[in-house]
N, C-alpha and C positions, 0 to 999 in steps of 0.2 A: 387453586394455588398449589399444585402438586409438588413443585420444586421446593417451596417453603416448607411443606410437610416433611419432605426428605431431609432438608437442612436441620429441622428441629429434631428429627429422629437421630440423625448423626450427632447432633449437639449433645443429646442426652447420653448417647453411648460414649462419646469422647470425654465427658465430664469424669468418667471413671479413671481417666489418666491422672487426674489431680487429687484422687482420694487420699493419697499419702503425702501430699504436699501442703504445708502450712500456708494458708492464704493470708495476704496482707490486706489490711483495710486502712489505707492512709487517709489522712485528713484531705478533703477536697482542695483546700487552699495551700497545702504543703506538698503533697505527693510523696513518692518513695524517697527514702534517703539513700546515701551512697552505699551503705552496707546492704540494704535490701536489694538494690540493683545488682551488686556483686553476687549475692546469694542466688538470684534468678539466673545470672549468667553461668554460675557454676553448676546449676541444675539443668542448663541448656534450655531454659524456658525463655528463649528469645524468638523474635518474630522472623524466622528465616523466610526468604522469598518462596512463595508458593508456586510461582511459575518462572521458568527461565526467560531471561531477556533475549538471549540468542542461543543457537545450538552449541552444545559442548564440543570440545575438540574431538572427543571420541565419536560423537554423532556426525561431525563433518567428515572424519576419516571413514566411518562406516558407510555413509551415504555416497561418498565419492568412490571409494575403492570397491565396495561390494554391490555395485549396481548390476542389473540383469545383463546388460551388454558386456560389461567386463567379465562376468562369470562365463558367458558364452564364448568370448574370445579365449579365455584360459582353457576351457574344455577343448576348443578347436586346436589350440597349440599343443595340448597334451596328446590329442589324437594323431597329430603329425609326428610327434616324437615317438609315439608308440609304434607307428608303422615304419619308422626308420627314415623319415624324410630329412632332407638337409636342414641344418640349423638356420640357414638363411631364410627359410620359408616361415620361420616364426618371428621374423623381425617386425611383423605387423604389431607385435606386442610393444615394440619400442614407441610407436605412436600412442598406444593406449597409456603406457606409463608416463610419457611426456605430458599428455593431456591431464593425467591424474595429478602429477606434481605441480603443474601450473595452476590447476584448479585449487589444490590444497593450499598453496601459498596465498592465492588471492582471497579465498574464503576465510583463512585465518587472519589475514590482514583486515578484512572487513569486520570480522568478529571483534578483534581488538579495538578497532576504531569505534565500533558501535557500543561496545561495553563501556569504553571510556566516556563517550558522550551520554550514555544512559544514566550515569551517575549524576550528571547535571540536570537531567530531565525527570529523574525518578520522583515518585510521590513521597512527600514528607509528612511528618506528624508533629503537631505542637504538643509537647509533653511537659507536664509540671513535675519537677523534682526539686526537693530542698527549697521550696518557695520560688524557684526560678522557672521561667517558661523557656524551654529549649526546642529548637527546630531540629528534629532528628530524622534520619532516613528510616523508612518503615521497618527495615530489618534490625534496627537498634532498639525498637520498642520491646519491653519485657512484660511478662505476666504481672498484672495488677497495676500497671502504670496508669496514671491519671492523664487522659488525653482530651485536649480541647478541639472541638470541631466547629467549623464555620462553613458558609456556603461555598460550594465548589471543591471542598476537601474530600479526599477519598477515605473511606473507612478502611484503615490499614490492618485491623485485626478485630475479631469478634469482641464487642464491648457492650456493656449495659449502661444506660443513661443514669447519671447521678443527679444532674441538674440541667434545667432547660428543656426546650422542645424544638422539634425540627421536622422538615419534610425530607424524606430519604428516597432517592431514586434507586430501586432495586432491580432495574431492567436487566443487568448483567446476570442476575441469579434467577429471576422469574420470567423474564421476557415481557413483563408488564411495564408500560411506559408511564403510567400514572404514579406520581410520588406517594409514599406511604407516610402518614403522620405518626410521629413517635414522641412519647412523653417519658417522664421519669419512670425508671424501672423497665422500659422496653429495651429489647436487644437490637444492636446495630451489627449487621453482618458484613464481614470483610468483602471487598469487591464492590460494595454499593457506594453512593455518593450523597453528600448533603446538598439538597436542592435549595432549601431556604431555612432560615432560623439558625440557631447555634445551641450547642449543648456541651456539657462536660461529662465524660464517660470514663469507666474503668475497664482496662483490658481484661477480658474474662477467659480468653484462650489465645494462643499464639502459634504462628507457623503452620505446620501440618496438622495441628490440633484444631484449627479453625473449621467450623462446620461446613463452610463452603469450599474447602480445599478440594474435596473429591470431585466437585462439580466444575470448579474453575481451573484446576491444575492442567496445564498444557493447552488450555482452550483460548488463551488470550493472545500472547505475543507470538506463539508458534503457529497460529492459525493462518493458513495460506488462502488467499482469495482465489476464486475460480477464474483466474486470468486466462486470456486467450492463449498465451504461450503454454501455460500449464496444461490446459485442456488439449491443445494440439500435440504436445509431447506425449501425453498419456495415450492419445489415440495411436500415435506412431508405435509406441512401445507395445500397446495391446495387439495391434495388427501383426507386427513382426513376431512377437512371442507366440502367437497362435499358429502362424504358418511355418515358422522356422524349423521346428523339429520334424513334423511329417514330411515337409518338402525336402529337408536334408537327407532323411532316410531314403526316400524315393530316388533322389538325385544320385546318391552314392550307389544304390543298386543298379541304376541305369548306366552310370559311368563304368562300373565294374564289369558290366556285361560285354563291353567291347573287347574283342580278342587281343588287341594290341596294347591294352591298358592293364597294368599291374595294380594290385591293391594299394600300393603306395601312391601311384599316380592318381588313381581314382579318389583317394583321400585328399590329395593335394587339390584336385579339381573341385571336389565338394566343398572343401574349406574355402577355396577362392570364391565360389559362388555365394557361400553363406556370409563371409566377412564383407563381401561386396554389398550385400543387402542391409548390413548393420551400419547405421549412421553413428559409429561409436563415439565420435567427438562432439556430436551435436548438443547433448544434454550438458556435458561438462563445459562446453563453450558458453552455453546460455548462462549457467551459474557463475562462470568466471567473469563474463562481461558485466553482469549485474553486480558482482562483488567489487569489481574495479570502480564502478560508478558509486557504490556505497562509500568507498574509501575517498574518492574525489569529493563527494558531497560532505563527508565528515570534515575535510580540510576547510570547507566553507561554513562550518558550524551548523550543519544540517544533519539531524539524526533520522535515519531510515529505520523505522520499527518493523515494517513489512516489506520484504525484498521486492515482491512483484507489484507493489504500489508504484514503482518506477514505471512499469509498463502501463498501468492504468492511467497515470498522469500524462504519459505520452499520447494516450488515445483520447484524452479529455476534449470534448467539444462544448461543454458548458461548465462554467465555474461559478459557484454560489458563494458570495462573500457576506460575512456579518459586518455591519458597519463599524461598531465600536471595537477598537483594538485591531481592526484590519485596515480600513480606509482612514480611520482616525486613531489618534494615539491613546485614547481611552482616559485621558487626564481631564476630567470635567472641571469647569469653572463657573460659579454663579455670577452671571452678568448683572442681574437685576431681580428685585422682588416687586411685582406689580400688586399693590394693595387694593382690595375691593373697597374696604372702608379704612381710610387713613387713621381713624380714631383707634383702631385695633392693632396698630403697628407693634406695640410692645408684646401683645398676646401672640401675634404671628411669629415674632422673633423667638419668644419663649418656646412656642410649640415646635418650631423647626430645630432649635438647639436641643430640646428634650428628645425629639425623635432621633437626632444624630447620636445622642449619648445612650439612648435606651435600646437601639437596634444594632444588629451586626453591621460592622463597618464595611462599606464598599466605596467605590470612587465617588458616587453621587453623595453619599453621606459625608465623606471626608471633605468634599468641595463645599457642602453646607457648613460644616464645622469651621473651615477656613474663613468663610465669608462672615460668620457670626461669632468669631473668636471674642471671648470675654463676655458674651451674653449669658445671663443667668438661666439655669435649667434645673430640671428635676428628673429623677429616675421614675419611669412610668410604673404604675401598679401592675398593668398587664399590657401585652403587645401582640400584634399580628405581624409577623415578618413578611417582607416583600417576597413575591414569587413571580416568575415570568408568566405564569398562567393567569393569575388574577390581576397582576399589574398594579397593585397598591399595597400599602402597609399602613399600620396605625398604632397609636399608643393611647392608653387610658389613665386618667387621674381621677381619684375618688371624688374630690371636691371641685374639679374643673371640667370634667367631661372628656371626650375623645377627640383626637386630631388624626385626620386621615390624609396621607400623601400618596399621589399616584398620577396616572395618565388622566388628563382632563376629560376625555371622552368616557372614561370609566367612572371617575369620581364625581363629576358634575351631575346635578339632578336634571331631570327632563325640563324643568322650568327655568333652567339657567342656560338656555340656548344662545343668548347674546354673548355670554362669557366663552362658550365653546367656539363661536365664530371668531372671537378675539384671540383665543388660544391657537386656533388653526392658522390665523394670520401671523402670529409670532412664530409658529412652528416652521415657517418657510426659512427662518434664519437661526432658530434656536431649538434646543430640546426643551420642551415645556412640561412642567409638573404643576399640579393643582393641590393646594392645601385647603381642606374643608374641616368644619367643626360639626360634631354630633354629640349627643348625650351618652352614646354607648358605641361599642365596636361591632355590634351585630353578633350573630351566632353562626358557627360552622363556616367561618370565612366568607360570609355573605355581608355585603355592605348594608349598613343601617339605612332605613328609608329616609328619615329626617336628618338631612345634613345640609350645611350652608357653606358656600365657598368663601374663603378668607383672602386668598392671594394666588397669584400665578408666579412660579419661579422660572426664570429664563436662564438656561445653562448652555454653555458652548463647549465644543471639543475641537482640538487642533487637528487639522487634516495632516496626515503623514506627508513628509516632503517628497517621498518617492511614489506616492499613490497614483498620481497622474501618469507617470512613466509606466507603471505596472499595468494599468488599465489599457494604455495605448499599445503595449506589447500584445495583450490578448486580442485586441481589435485587429491588429495586423495579422495575427496568426489564425484568424477566423474562429476564435473561441468566444461564444456568447457569455456575457457577464450579467449575472443577476444578483441583486442584493436582497437578502432576507434578514429583517431586523425586527426587534421588539419595539422600536421607536415609532413615532408618528410618521406615516408615509410621506408627508410633506417635508419633514425634516430630512428624511433619508433621501428624497428626491433632490433636495437642495445640495446635499453633500455629493450625490451622484453627478449632478450637473457640474460641480466644481472640479471633479476629477476626470470628467470626460466620458462618462458612461453613456453609450448610445441608448436612446429610448428612456432617458431619466424621467421624462414626464409621464411615462406609461406605468402608473403606480396603482396599487390596490391595497385597500384597508382590510386586513384579514379578520377584523371584528365583524365584517359584513357576511362572513361565511356562516351559513346556518346548518350546513350539512357537509360532512367530510368529502362526499362524492363530488362536490363542486370544485374541489382543489384540482382534480385531474383536468378540468376544463380550463382553468385559469393559469396553470403552471407554465405552459408555453406562451400564453397570450400576453402576460405582463412581465415587466423587467424588475420593478421595485415592489417588494412586499413588506408592508409595515404592520405594526401591532400583531406580530406573529407569535403564537405560543410555541413552546418546544415541540409539541406533538405536530402542530401544523408545519413547522420546519421539516420535520421528518417526512410528513406526507407529501410536501412539495418535492423533496428530493426523490421520493419513491415514484411520484407521478412523472417526473422528468425521465427517470430511468425506464419506466414502463413505456414511454414514448420513443425509446431507442437511443436516448442520449447517454453518453459516458460523462458522469458528473463528478466534479471535485467540490469539496466543501471546506471552507476555512472557518475556524471558530476558536474562541479562547475561553468561553464560559460554560458552566454546567447546562445552560439552556441550549447550547449547541450540540450537546453530546449525542442525542438521538439522531439528529440529522447527519452528524459525522459518521455514525455507525452505519447509516443507510447508504452513504455515498460510496462511489467506486474507489475514491481516494480522498482521505481526510488529512487536513493540515492544521497544526496548531503552533503556538509559540511557547517558549520557555516560561514567559511571564503569565501564561494562561493558568487556569485552574488545574488541579490534579486530574479532575474528570476529563477535561479536554485533552490533556497530554497523554493520558492513559489510552484513550481510544484512537488517538491520531496515528495514522500510518507514517506521517512525516512530522517532525518537530523542528521548528526554526529556533535554534538556541540563542541567536542574537535578537530574536523577537521582532525581526523586520521582514515584511512581506516582499521586499524588493528582491529577496533571494528566490522567490517562486519562479520567475521567468528562467533563471539559471537552472533550476531543478527540471523544469519542463524541457529545456534544451538538452540537458544531459540525458533525460529519459528518452527523448525522441532520437537522439544520436544512438543510444544503446539499442533500442528496439528496431529502428530502421536498419542499422548495420547487422543486427542479428538476423533479420529477415533476409537480407542480401547474402550474408555468408552461409546461412543455414541451407540455402538453395544448393551450395556446392556439395554438401553432404548428401542431399537428396538425389542429386544427379547420379551418383554411384548406386544408390538404392534402386532408382528407376531402371537403369539399364541392366543391373545385376538380376533384379526380379524378373524382368522380361526375358532375359537370356536363359535363366534357370528353367523357366517354364518351357521355352522352346526346346532346349537341349534335353529335356525329359523325354521328348518324342523324336528327336533327331538322331541320326546315326553317328554324328561327329562327336569326338571328345570335347570337353569344355576347353576353350582356348587359353585360359589364364591359369597361372599358378600363384600362390600367395605373395612371393617376393616381387612379382610384377605389379600386383595391385598395391603393394607397399610403395613402390616408386610412383605410380599414378596418383595415389592418395596424398602422398607428400607434396608433390608439385602442383596438384590440381585441387587439393582440398585443405589439408592441415596448415601449411605455411601461409597461403593467401588468406585463409579464414582468420588466422590469428592477427595478421596485420590490418586487414580490412575491417575488422570488428570495431575499431576505434577511430574511424574516419568521421569527420564532421558531417552531420546531416540533421537539419532542424525541421524537416517537414513533419506535419502532423501525421501520426500513424493511423492508417485506415484499413478496413477490411479484415478478413480472417487470416490469422497467422499461417495456418496450414495451407489455405488456398493460395496465399501470396507466394509462399516458398515453392509450391508445386508449379505455379505458373512460371516462376523464374527458372526452375530446374528442368521442366519438361523439354524445352528445345534441345538442350545438350544431351539429356538422357535418351531421348528418342533418336536423336541423330547418331549417337554412338551405337545404339542398338541396331539401327538400320545399317550402319557401316560394317558391323561385325557379321550380320546376316549376309550382307552383300559380299563380304570377303569369302565366306564359305561357298556361296553360289558361284562366284568367279573361280574359286579354287577347283571346283568340279569341272568347269569348262576348260581351264588351261592346265589342269593337273599339277597344282601346287602341292608341296610336301606339307605335313603337319607342322613342322618347324617353321616354315615360311608363313603358314596361316597364323600361327601364334604370334610371330613377330609383327606381321601386318596389323593384327588386332591390337597389340600393345601400342604400336606407333599411332594408329588411328585414334584409339581411346585417349592417349596422352595429348594428341594434337587438339582434339575437340574439347577436352577438359581445359586446356590452356586457353583456347578460344573463348570458352565460357568465363574463365577468370578475366580475360580482357574485356568482355562485355559488361560484367558486373562492376568492373573498375571504372566504367564510364561515368561522368566525363573524366578523362585522363588528366592528372597533374603530374608533376615531376616524380613524386614519390610512387604513385601507382604505376607509371610507365616504367620506372626503374624496377619495381617489383615484378612486373610481367616479363621484362627482359631477363632478369636474374633467374626466374623460374624456368623460362624457356631455355636459357643457357644451361641450367642444371640438368634439364631433361636431355638435351642434346649431348652433353658430356657423358651422361650415364649410358646412353644407347651406343655411343661410339667407343668409349674407353672402358666400360664395365659390362660389356656384352655377356661375358661368361657368368658374371654374378647374377644378372637378371635373365639368363638363358635366352638371349636374343641371338639370332643367326643372320649371316650374310644373305642378302636376297639376290636372286637372279634378276636379269634385265626385265623379264616379263612380270616378275613379282614387284619390282620397283615401279614399273609403269602402272601396274594395278594399284599399288599403294597410293601413288600420286593422284590417280583418277578417283579412288575411293575417298581420300581425304578431302579433295576439292569438292566432290559431290556432297559429302557430309557437311562441309563448311557451308555450302549453298543451302542445304536443307535446314541447317541450324539457323542461318540468317532468315530464311523464309518463315520458319516456325516462330522465331523471335518476334518478327513483325506481326505475325498472326496473333500470338498471345499478348503482345503489347497492345495491339488494337482492341482485343477483347477486354483487357483490363481498363483501358481508357474509356470504353463505351459506357454511357450512363445507364444505370439499371432501370 
C-alpha cells in the first residue's frame, strides 16, 4: 500500500499547520455552533475544492493562444516583416486570430454552462451544526465539523470516525478495488467513498491541507482520456514539429540559391511552404466543435465532465446498463411476504421492522418500512451492513438471536433447496429477498452455519416509461446492449424482456464464476449478468474492451463505480450517489436515461463532421509537404506566396469547415481518426500536387513565364480545393449547395477583380489552354482517386 504510506506521511507533516489553531471538540449530537463556524471561516479553514471542475479562463486563453502552431505562424509573420515583405502577405494571421476568437468564445461558453450545472451535480456532505442536519456543498465544510456518512457518500475531507463503522472504497487513492473496513478512531481520506455501513466523523483537515490533495489534485476532472482524436492530433503535431524547422532552413537556402530570387522572395516562398504544411485551424476547430456540443447538451440538462467522452460515446458499440435506476425507476415496493411458518408472522414482521430501523436507509429498507408501518421494532445490539459483495445484511439482539436478510441463493442453507427453487420461480417476476434466523451473526462477515429461513420478500420496481424506446434506439444503431446487475439473473432477464433487449434469455449467474479468468470467456457470450459483485462488473467491462469493443457504462450506485471508471465512457444521474456522479464522464441532471440517445446523436454528429472537415485542413498539408520536398531538388522557385495561400485556405478550408462542422450526421463513428481524414484528404492533396508538377513540366515545353506558372498553380489549387469541398458536402442539400456556390463565386471574384492583391496575372492563350487541360485532368485524377480510396474504405478487413 505505498500510496497510503505516502498519504500518512503527508498527513503527519500537514498536522503542523494546525499547531497554533485551537481545535474544537463539539458534542457529536450538537456539532459546531454558529460562532465556531464563523471562527473557522475567518481562519480560512474551509474545505476549498482540491481540483478544478473545468479549466480556468486563463488556462483556456493560454491553451488556445499559445499553441505550437500559433507560435510558428507568428514567427513566420515576423520573418516576412523583417525582410520587408508586403503587409498583405501576413494576412494569414487573420485566419489564425479568427479561429482563436471563435474558439475562445465557444470554450468560455462551455465553461460557464458546465460550471453552472456542476453546482447541481457536486458532491455534498451531511453536516450537523447546532443540533440540525444540513446538506452542504463540500467547500462549505469547515475544520472540526461533525459529518454524517452513509453508503455512496464521498468523503469530502479527511475525517476520523467518532461513531459507527463502515466499508470504504479507497480505489481513487490506492488503486485497490477491495473496500477497507473502518471503525471508531480510523481515518477517512478525502476522495474515497462509503461502500457500506454508516458513521459519524469529525473533519480533521480541510482543502489543500487534506493528505490526499497532492495525489488527487488535477488528476480527476482534468484528466483527458486517450481518445482517438487526441492521439491523432498529437501525432500530427509531433510529426510536423519534428520536420518543420530543418525542412524550413533547407528550403530557404534552396530558394535563395536561385539567381532571380531575392532574399525577400525566398522568405515569402519558404513561409508559403511552411504555413501550407501547418493545419493551423484543425486543433482549434476540434475544441470549438466539442465546446459547442457541451453547450447544447447543457441546455438539455446534461453535464459533460470530460470533453472527449463525447467522442467515446459516438464510437460506442456496446452499452452496459445497471438495471436499478436505469431501466427501472429504483422505487421499490414490497408486494408480499411469503411466510415459511405462518405461526412466526409476528416474529418476521418484528425482524424486518428492526432491520429497517437499525441499518442505513436505502430504497429497499424504506420500502420495507412503508410496508410494515406501525409494527413494533427494536434497535439491534450489533449489525452487519449490506454490501454488494456479500449480498446480505443482519442484526443481532441479545435475548432474541440474529436475523439475516439477503439474496436467497446466498442466505439459504444447502438443505433448503426447495425454497431456493421457489425463490427462483418468484424471481421471474419479482426481486426476491430471504429472511433467516440464526443464534449469531457469524464472524468477519461470514454467514453463520446454523440458520433457518423464515420468509421470502417479494419486491417490485417500476420500469421507466422511456426504457423500451431507449433500448430500441440502440438496437437500430447496431449497439449491443448488456445488463450487469446485482439482482437475480431471472429477475433481470424478465425486466430485459419487457423493455425489448435482444437475447434477454441469454443470462449468467455470476456466483457461478470460480476464477476471474472465466469472465473473459463469458463477457461476449452472454447478455444478462446477474448477482454481479462490483469487482466482477469492472472485470466484465475490462474483458469487453480487451476484445476490441468501445464500451459505455451507466450506473447510479457505489457498486457501479469501478465499472464506470473502467469504461470508455461512463454515464450517471443526478439522483445517483456522490461516488457515481464523481467518476461519471456525463451526468444526466434530470435523472432520465431517455437523454442518452440524444447525447449519442450529438456526439456522432460532432465526430463525423470533425472527420469530414478535418480532411480539408490535411489536403493543404499533403500537397504542401510533397511540393516542399520536390522543390528542394528542383530548379524552379516555389509557385506560391502567403497571400495566395490565404485565399485558397479561406475558400477551400476555413469557411467551409466552420459551416460543415455542424451538419446532421448520426452514423456510428468507426475506424481510426487519422486514417479516416487521410483517406478523405488524399485524393485532393495528391491531385493538386500532380497538377502543380504538371504545370511546371508544361511550362518548360511551351516556355511559360514564372508569373503565368504561379497564376496557373493558384487557379488549379483553388479549383481542386473547391471540388474537394463539393465532394465532402455530398449528399447536397440546399444549404450545402448554396455554400459551394458562394465559395466558388468568392474565388472567381477575387481572381478577376483583386488580381493585384493576390499577385495573379493575365494569361496568354496557350497558358489558358494549359490551365483548362490541367484543371480537367486534375479533376479526373481526383475523381479516380476518390473512387479508389472510397472502395478501399468500404472493403471488409
